[in-house]
Structures are given as C-alpha cells and as structure tokens.
N, C-alpha and C positions, 0 to 999 in steps of 0.2 A: 073508519077513521084513518087508518094507515094510507088508504087511497087518497083521502083529502089532503093529508100532509104531503104526500108525493106531488099532488097536483099544485099545492101551494108552493112547494119547494121548486117545482118545475116553472111555475109562473115567475117566481123570484129570480130563478136562473135565466129565464128568457128576458126579463127586465134588465138584469145585470148585463147580459150579452148585448142588449140594445144600447145601454148606456156606454159600455166599453167601445162599441162600434162608433158611436157618435164622438167619443173622446178621440178615437183613432183618426177619424175624419178631420177633426179640429187640428190635431198634431200634424197631419199631412198638409193642411193649409198653411200652418205656421212654417213648416219646413220649406215649402215652396216659396214663401215670402223671404225667408232667410237666405235661401240660395240665390234669389234675384238680388238681394242686398249685397251679397258677397261680390257679385259681378260689378255692381255699381261702385262699391268701395274700391275695388281693384282699378277701375277706370279713373276714379278721382285721384287715387294715389299715383297712378302713372302720370296723369296731367300735372300733379303737384311736383313730381320728380322732374319733369320736363321744364316746368317753370323755374324750379330751383337752379337747374343747369343754366338756363338762360340768364338768370340774375347773376350767377357766378361769372359767366362770360362777360356780361355787361360791367360788373365790378372790376374785372381784370383789364378790360379795355379802358375804363376810366383811369385806372392807376397808370397805365402805359401813357395815356394822353397827358396826365398831370406831370409825369416825368418829362415828357417832351416840352411841355409848357415851361417847366422850370429851366430846362436847357436853353430854350429860345429866349427866355427872360434874361438869363445870364449873358447870352450872346448879344442881346440888344443893349444891355448896360455897358458891355465892353465897347461896342461900336459907338455908343453915345459919348463915351469917354474919349474915344479917338477923334470923332467928328466935332464934338463940342467940348474941348478940354477945360474951358473955364467955367462950365455949368455945374 
C-alpha cells in the first residue's frame, strides 16, 4: 500500500512537473513577444519625436513668414499712400 501511494505521488509529481514545464514554455513565448514589442514601441516613439520636431520647425517658419508678410503689407500701404495720395 505504501508503495502504491509512492507511485501515485510520483505520478502526480511527474504530471505537475510536466504542467509546470509547459507553463514555463508559454511564459518564454510571451516574454519573447514582449521583448519584440519593446523594440517596435521604441522605434515608433523615435519617429513620433522626429515628426513633432519637424512640426515645431514648420510652425516656427510659418510664424516668421507671417511676421514678414505683416511688415511687407505695412510697407505696401505706405507706398500706396505716397504713390496714390488721393486713394
């Protein structure tokens, strides 16, 4: 009877070892997928950062151009006043 209990216990231990090894394999697969995702996220964030920098430069350039347009518009009005004083 004790021998039977040991063999039953041994069988249970072997089944548990098998189950734990399958769980370990699944965790390894998940970890590999997560590691690949980290690299992809880093690449996406780098590209987004680059795009944000480009938009900032574009915005600054537009502000400079609008300032220049305002100056040119004022100069044109002055010249129109000199050339066409009655208008």
